[in-house]
Every structure is written in C-alpha cells, then in structure tokens.
All heavy atoms as TSV, in Angstrom:
chain	resi	resn	atom	element	x	y	z
A	1	MET	N	N	0.837	-1.176	0.000
A	1	MET	CA	C	0.000	0.000	0.000
A	1	MET	C	C	0.879	1.234	0.000
A	1	MET	O	O	1.815	1.319	0.776
A	1	MET	CB	C	-0.880	-0.009	1.260
A	1	MET	CG	C	-1.628	1.279	1.454
A	1	MET	SD	S	-2.366	1.546	3.080
A	1	MET	CE	C	-3.183	0.064	3.436
A	2	LYS	N	N	0.580	2.151	-0.862
A	2	LYS	CA	C	1.315	3.411	-0.853
A	2	LYS	C	C	0.710	4.319	0.210
A	2	LYS	O	O	-0.490	4.268	0.467
A	2	LYS	CB	C	1.236	4.080	-2.213
A	2	LYS	CG	C	2.023	3.338	-3.256
A	2	LYS	CD	C	2.073	4.106	-4.540
A	2	LYS	CE	C	2.939	3.329	-5.517
A	2	LYS	NZ	N	3.341	4.114	-6.641
A	3	THR	N	N	1.549	5.119	0.813
A	3	THR	CA	C	1.064	6.033	1.838
A	3	THR	C	C	1.215	7.467	1.382
A	3	THR	O	O	2.083	7.789	0.585
A	3	THR	CB	C	1.819	5.837	3.161
A	3	THR	OG1	O	3.200	6.056	2.927
A	3	THR	CG2	C	1.611	4.445	3.717
A	4	ALA	N	N	0.376	8.301	1.872
A	4	ALA	CA	C	0.428	9.723	1.548
A	4	ALA	C	C	1.214	10.457	2.620
A	4	ALA	O	O	1.062	10.175	3.806
A	4	ALA	CB	C	-0.978	10.276	1.449
A	5	GLY	N	N	2.045	11.373	2.208
A	5	GLY	CA	C	2.723	12.263	3.147
A	5	GLY	C	C	3.551	11.585	4.217
A	5	GLY	O	O	4.667	11.186	3.975
A	6	SER	N	N	2.967	11.449	5.368
A	6	SER	CA	C	3.725	10.933	6.507
A	6	SER	C	C	3.207	9.575	6.965
A	6	SER	O	O	2.062	9.220	6.729
A	6	SER	CB	C	3.652	11.918	7.672
A	6	SER	OG	O	2.316	12.053	8.098
A	7	LEU	N	N	4.069	8.851	7.649
A	7	LEU	CA	C	3.710	7.545	8.174
A	7	LEU	C	C	3.252	7.695	9.612
A	7	LEU	O	O	3.777	8.503	10.358
A	7	LEU	CB	C	4.917	6.606	8.116
A	7	LEU	CG	C	5.495	6.367	6.728
A	7	LEU	CD1	C	6.768	5.556	6.827
A	7	LEU	CD2	C	4.483	5.655	5.860
A	8	LYS	N	N	2.299	6.887	10.001
A	8	LYS	CA	C	1.784	6.922	11.367
A	8	LYS	C	C	2.608	6.044	12.297
A	8	LYS	O	O	2.712	6.318	13.477
A	8	LYS	CB	C	0.326	6.457	11.409
A	8	LYS	CG	C	-0.598	7.290	10.576
A	8	LYS	CD	C	-0.829	8.631	11.182
A	8	LYS	CE	C	-1.848	9.406	10.364
A	8	LYS	NZ	N	-1.926	10.786	10.720
A	9	ASP	N	N	3.168	4.958	11.763
A	9	ASP	CA	C	3.895	4.016	12.599
A	9	ASP	C	C	4.806	3.158	11.733
A	9	ASP	O	O	4.625	3.071	10.530
A	9	ASP	CB	C	2.907	3.121	13.350
A	9	ASP	CG	C	3.459	2.615	14.670
A	9	ASP	OD1	O	4.684	2.713	14.885
A	9	ASP	OD2	O	2.670	2.107	15.471
A	10	THR	N	N	5.783	2.519	12.349
A	10	THR	CA	C	6.700	1.630	11.642
A	10	THR	C	C	6.907	0.347	12.437
A	10	THR	O	O	6.625	0.281	13.631
A	10	THR	CB	C	8.070	2.289	11.415
A	10	THR	OG1	O	8.656	2.592	12.678
A	10	THR	CG2	C	7.960	3.546	10.582
A	11	ALA	N	N	7.414	-0.672	11.761
A	11	ALA	CA	C	7.792	-1.931	12.381
A	11	ALA	C	C	9.011	-2.452	11.639
A	11	ALA	O	O	9.180	-2.195	10.455
A	11	ALA	CB	C	6.658	-2.943	12.311
A	12	VAL	N	N	9.838	-3.211	12.350
A	12	VAL	CA	C	11.024	-3.802	11.746
A	12	VAL	C	C	10.800	-5.306	11.633
A	12	VAL	O	O	10.381	-5.964	12.579
A	12	VAL	CB	C	12.285	-3.507	12.589
A	12	VAL	CG1	C	13.506	-4.203	11.993
A	12	VAL	CG2	C	12.517	-2.006	12.691
A	13	TYR	N	N	11.068	-5.828	10.437
A	13	TYR	CA	C	10.943	-7.263	10.175
A	13	TYR	C	C	12.119	-7.672	9.313
A	13	TYR	O	O	12.326	-7.108	8.238
A	13	TYR	CB	C	9.613	-7.555	9.460
A	13	TYR	CG	C	9.433	-8.997	9.043
A	13	TYR	CD1	C	9.263	-9.987	9.997
A	13	TYR	CD2	C	9.438	-9.356	7.712
A	13	TYR	CE1	C	9.090	-11.304	9.622
A	13	TYR	CE2	C	9.263	-10.671	7.324
A	13	TYR	CZ	C	9.092	-11.648	8.289
A	13	TYR	OH	O	8.928	-12.957	7.920
A	14	LYS	N	N	12.890	-8.638	9.796
A	14	LYS	CA	C	14.085	-9.124	9.094
A	14	LYS	C	C	15.003	-7.976	8.673
A	14	LYS	O	O	15.397	-7.856	7.521
A	14	LYS	CB	C	13.700	-9.983	7.887
A	14	LYS	CG	C	13.053	-11.295	8.285
A	14	LYS	CD	C	12.907	-12.216	7.097
A	14	LYS	CE	C	12.352	-13.560	7.538
A	14	LYS	NZ	N	12.203	-14.470	6.415
A	15	ASN	N	N	15.286	-7.104	9.629
A	15	ASN	CA	C	16.202	-5.972	9.445
A	15	ASN	C	C	15.739	-4.940	8.425
A	15	ASN	O	O	16.528	-4.151	7.932
A	15	ASN	CB	C	17.612	-6.453	9.091
A	15	ASN	CG	C	18.228	-7.233	10.233
A	15	ASN	OD1	O	18.072	-6.889	11.395
A	15	ASN	ND2	N	18.919	-8.307	9.904
A	16	LYS	N	N	14.467	-4.934	8.080
A	16	LYS	CA	C	13.905	-3.917	7.193
A	16	LYS	C	C	12.811	-3.173	7.958
A	16	LYS	O	O	12.053	-3.780	8.709
A	16	LYS	CB	C	13.291	-4.537	5.934
A	16	LYS	CG	C	14.313	-5.073	4.974
A	16	LYS	CD	C	13.640	-5.518	3.689
A	16	LYS	CE	C	14.661	-6.035	2.688
A	16	LYS	NZ	N	14.039	-6.448	1.430
A	17	THR	N	N	12.728	-1.875	7.739
A	17	THR	CA	C	11.701	-1.066	8.379
A	17	THR	C	C	10.537	-0.874	7.419
A	17	THR	O	O	10.732	-0.501	6.267
A	17	THR	CB	C	12.265	0.306	8.791
A	17	THR	OG1	O	13.377	0.090	9.673
A	17	THR	CG2	C	11.220	1.143	9.505
A	18	TYR	N	N	9.347	-1.148	7.907
A	18	TYR	CA	C	8.130	-0.997	7.124
A	18	TYR	C	C	7.284	0.114	7.737
A	18	TYR	O	O	7.155	0.202	8.953
A	18	TYR	CB	C	7.335	-2.317	7.113
A	18	TYR	CG	C	8.065	-3.413	6.382
A	18	TYR	CD1	C	8.985	-4.229	7.042
A	18	TYR	CD2	C	7.858	-3.619	5.031
A	18	TYR	CE1	C	9.678	-5.222	6.360
A	18	TYR	CE2	C	8.539	-4.619	4.341
A	18	TYR	CZ	C	9.448	-5.412	5.013
A	18	TYR	OH	O	10.137	-6.386	4.339
A	19	GLY	N	N	6.718	0.962	6.901
A	19	GLY	CA	C	5.896	2.082	7.361
A	19	GLY	C	C	4.422	1.790	7.142
A	19	GLY	O	O	4.047	1.102	6.192
A	20	PHE	N	N	3.611	2.326	8.037
A	20	PHE	CA	C	2.168	2.062	7.995
A	20	PHE	C	C	1.370	3.342	8.126
A	20	PHE	O	O	1.769	4.281	8.795
A	20	PHE	CB	C	1.776	1.091	9.122
A	20	PHE	CG	C	2.546	-0.188	9.055
A	20	PHE	CD1	C	3.702	-0.353	9.798
A	20	PHE	CD2	C	2.150	-1.213	8.214
A	20	PHE	CE1	C	4.441	-1.521	9.716
A	20	PHE	CE2	C	2.886	-2.379	8.121
A	20	PHE	CZ	C	4.036	-2.535	8.877
A	21	CYS	N	N	0.208	3.351	7.498
A	21	CYS	CA	C	-0.675	4.522	7.522
A	21	CYS	C	C	-1.500	4.570	8.797
A	21	CYS	O	O	-2.065	5.605	9.130
A	21	CYS	CB	C	-1.582	4.518	6.296
A	21	CYS	SG	S	-2.616	3.049	6.178
A	22	SER	N	N	-1.592	3.436	9.506
A	22	SER	CA	C	-2.387	3.402	10.739
A	22	SER	C	C	-1.906	2.268	11.643
A	22	SER	O	O	-1.202	1.360	11.205
A	22	SER	CB	C	-3.865	3.205	10.416
A	22	SER	OG	O	-4.072	1.897	9.911
A	23	ILE	N	N	-2.345	2.331	12.885
A	23	ILE	CA	C	-2.031	1.265	13.840
A	23	ILE	C	C	-2.672	-0.048	13.379
A	23	ILE	O	O	-2.091	-1.117	13.519
A	23	ILE	CB	C	-2.537	1.638	15.256
A	23	ILE	CG1	C	-1.823	2.896	15.753
A	23	ILE	CG2	C	-2.359	0.482	16.227
A	23	ILE	CD1	C	-0.344	2.736	15.987
A	24	TYR	N	N	-3.860	0.039	12.811
A	24	TYR	CA	C	-4.549	-1.159	12.317
A	24	TYR	C	C	-3.690	-1.887	11.279
A	24	TYR	O	O	-3.528	-3.111	11.349
A	24	TYR	CB	C	-5.905	-0.780	11.712
A	24	TYR	CG	C	-6.583	-1.951	11.029
A	24	TYR	CD1	C	-7.255	-2.911	11.766
A	24	TYR	CD2	C	-6.510	-2.109	9.648
A	24	TYR	CE1	C	-7.851	-3.998	11.145
A	24	TYR	CE2	C	-7.105	-3.187	9.020
A	24	TYR	CZ	C	-7.771	-4.130	9.766
A	24	TYR	OH	O	-8.345	-5.215	9.149
A	25	CYS	N	N	-3.144	-1.131	10.326
A	25	CYS	CA	C	-2.311	-1.740	9.284
A	25	CYS	C	C	-1.075	-2.395	9.896
A	25	CYS	O	O	-0.680	-3.483	9.496
A	25	CYS	CB	C	-1.918	-0.707	8.247
A	25	CYS	SG	S	-3.299	-0.184	7.211
A	26	LYS	N	N	-0.469	-1.734	10.871
A	26	LYS	CA	C	0.694	-2.303	11.539
A	26	LYS	C	C	0.311	-3.599	12.251
A	26	LYS	O	O	1.029	-4.600	12.163
A	26	LYS	CB	C	1.273	-1.308	12.533
A	26	LYS	CG	C	2.468	-1.851	13.275
A	26	LYS	CD	C	2.996	-0.855	14.283
A	26	LYS	CE	C	4.151	-1.417	15.077
A	26	LYS	NZ	N	4.659	-0.464	16.072
A	27	ASP	N	N	-0.816	-3.613	12.943
A	27	ASP	CA	C	-1.255	-4.815	13.654
A	27	ASP	C	C	-1.511	-5.975	12.692
A	27	ASP	O	O	-1.170	-7.118	12.975
A	27	ASP	CB	C	-2.503	-4.527	14.477
A	27	ASP	CG	C	-2.219	-3.647	15.686
A	27	ASP	OD1	O	-1.034	-3.513	16.078
A	27	ASP	OD2	O	-3.182	-3.084	16.245
A	28	GLU	N	N	-2.109	-5.684	11.537
A	28	GLU	CA	C	-2.337	-6.718	10.529
A	28	GLU	C	C	-1.009	-7.271	10.014
A	28	GLU	O	O	-0.864	-8.474	9.816
A	28	GLU	CB	C	-3.178	-6.174	9.382
A	28	GLU	CG	C	-4.627	-5.932	9.750
A	28	GLU	CD	C	-5.344	-7.195	10.176
A	28	GLU	OE1	O	-5.357	-8.179	9.404
A	28	GLU	OE2	O	-5.889	-7.217	11.306
A	29	PHE	N	N	-0.050	-6.404	9.781
A	29	PHE	CA	C	1.275	-6.819	9.334
A	29	PHE	C	C	1.920	-7.732	10.373
A	29	PHE	O	O	2.472	-8.779	10.039
A	29	PHE	CB	C	2.156	-5.588	9.097
A	29	PHE	CG	C	3.576	-5.916	8.737
A	29	PHE	CD1	C	3.925	-6.207	7.430
A	29	PHE	CD2	C	4.572	-5.906	9.703
A	29	PHE	CE1	C	5.240	-6.509	7.088
A	29	PHE	CE2	C	5.888	-6.205	9.373
A	29	PHE	CZ	C	6.217	-6.507	8.063
A	30	LYS	N	N	1.849	-7.357	11.637
A	30	LYS	CA	C	2.488	-8.119	12.703
A	30	LYS	C	C	1.882	-9.509	12.872
A	30	LYS	O	O	2.560	-10.431	13.309
A	30	LYS	CB	C	2.423	-7.343	14.011
A	30	LYS	CG	C	3.343	-6.129	13.995
A	30	LYS	CD	C	3.166	-5.244	15.209
A	30	LYS	CE	C	3.717	-5.883	16.449
A	30	LYS	NZ	N	3.638	-4.989	17.616
A	31	LYS	N	N	0.611	-9.688	12.491
A	31	LYS	CA	C	-0.036	-11.002	12.574
A	31	LYS	C	C	0.574	-11.992	11.584
A	31	LYS	O	O	0.657	-13.185	11.854
A	31	LYS	CB	C	-1.527	-10.881	12.295
A	31	LYS	CG	C	-2.313	-10.212	13.387
A	31	LYS	CD	C	-3.768	-10.111	12.978
A	31	LYS	CE	C	-4.574	-9.281	13.942
A	31	LYS	NZ	N	-5.973	-9.125	13.493
A	32	SER	N	N	0.973	-11.481	10.416
A	32	SER	CA	C	1.478	-12.347	9.359
A	32	SER	C	C	2.435	-11.565	8.456
A	32	SER	O	O	2.121	-11.314	7.288
A	32	SER	CB	C	0.306	-12.897	8.557
A	32	SER	OG	O	0.755	-13.820	7.602
A	33	PRO	N	N	3.603	-11.173	8.963
A	33	PRO	CA	C	4.493	-10.310	8.183
A	33	PRO	C	C	4.980	-10.922	6.875
A	33	PRO	O	O	5.150	-10.208	5.889
A	33	PRO	CB	C	5.657	-10.035	9.133
A	33	PRO	CG	C	5.602	-11.108	10.155
A	33	PRO	CD	C	4.166	-11.500	10.262
A	34	GLU	N	N	5.156	-12.228	6.828
A	34	GLU	CA	C	5.649	-12.845	5.598
A	34	GLU	C	C	4.649	-12.697	4.462
A	34	GLU	O	O	5.024	-12.708	3.289
A	34	GLU	CB	C	5.995	-14.319	5.821
A	34	GLU	CG	C	4.859	-15.203	6.221
A	34	GLU	CD	C	4.450	-15.114	7.683
A	34	GLU	OE1	O	5.208	-14.561	8.506
A	34	GLU	OE2	O	3.358	-15.612	8.005
A	35	LYS	N	N	3.391	-12.493	4.770
A	35	LYS	CA	C	2.352	-12.301	3.764
A	35	LYS	C	C	2.537	-10.942	3.058
A	35	LYS	O	O	2.243	-10.802	1.880
A	35	LYS	CB	C	0.983	-12.358	4.420
A	35	LYS	CG	C	-0.176	-12.119	3.501
A	35	LYS	CD	C	-1.477	-12.231	4.272
A	35	LYS	CE	C	-2.661	-11.846	3.411
A	35	LYS	NZ	N	-3.913	-11.885	4.175
A	36	TYR	N	N	3.037	-9.943	3.797
A	36	TYR	CA	C	3.121	-8.580	3.283
A	36	TYR	C	C	4.538	-8.140	2.901
A	36	TYR	O	O	4.691	-7.258	2.080
A	36	TYR	CB	C	2.591	-7.593	4.330
A	36	TYR	CG	C	1.153	-7.867	4.691
A	36	TYR	CD1	C	0.820	-8.534	5.868
A	36	TYR	CD2	C	0.126	-7.469	3.853
A	36	TYR	CE1	C	-0.497	-8.783	6.196
A	36	TYR	CE2	C	-1.208	-7.715	4.173
A	36	TYR	CZ	C	-1.497	-8.379	5.346
A	36	TYR	OH	O	-2.809	-8.625	5.668
A	37	ALA	N	N	5.533	-8.736	3.511
A	37	ALA	CA	C	6.918	-8.325	3.268
A	37	ALA	C	C	7.358	-8.699	1.860
A	37	ALA	O	O	7.053	-9.778	1.357
A	37	ALA	CB	C	7.844	-8.952	4.299
A	38	GLN	N	N	8.103	-7.804	1.229
A	38	GLN	CA	C	8.642	-8.099	-0.081
A	38	GLN	C	C	9.784	-9.088	0.048
A	38	GLN	O	O	10.576	-9.007	0.982
A	38	GLN	CB	C	9.136	-6.831	-0.744
A	38	GLN	CG	C	8.032	-5.872	-1.091
A	38	GLN	CD	C	8.554	-4.636	-1.782
A	38	GLN	OE1	O	9.756	-4.441	-1.901
A	38	GLN	NE2	N	7.660	-3.784	-2.222
A	39	LYS	N	N	9.884	-9.983	-0.909
A	39	LYS	CA	C	10.944	-11.006	-0.864
A	39	LYS	C	C	12.162	-10.540	-1.575
A	39	LYS	O	O	12.173	-9.705	-2.394
A	39	LYS	CB	C	10.425	-12.292	-1.481
A	39	LYS	CG	C	9.312	-12.865	-0.669
A	39	LYS	CD	C	8.802	-14.154	-1.282
A	39	LYS	CE	C	7.673	-14.673	-0.407
A	39	LYS	NZ	N	7.116	-15.877	-0.843
C-alpha cells in the first residue's frame, strides 16, 4: 500500500523497516508479516 505524506507508525521485520498509515495496518502486518513483506 502506498502512503500519503507521513507515516503513522513503523515496524522492523528481518532488518527492514516498514511504514504504515495506521495502527490497524501495523497490527495486521504483525499477525502475518511474511504475507506482506517483499521477498
């Protein structure tokens, strides 16, 4: 998902930082990061 302007939150997975537009998106990512992380 592309984000506009600024990021609301970030998470680190396998030494990469991912940015999120909301806490909800971050929580969904944390449930199953391999589903969303680029390979």
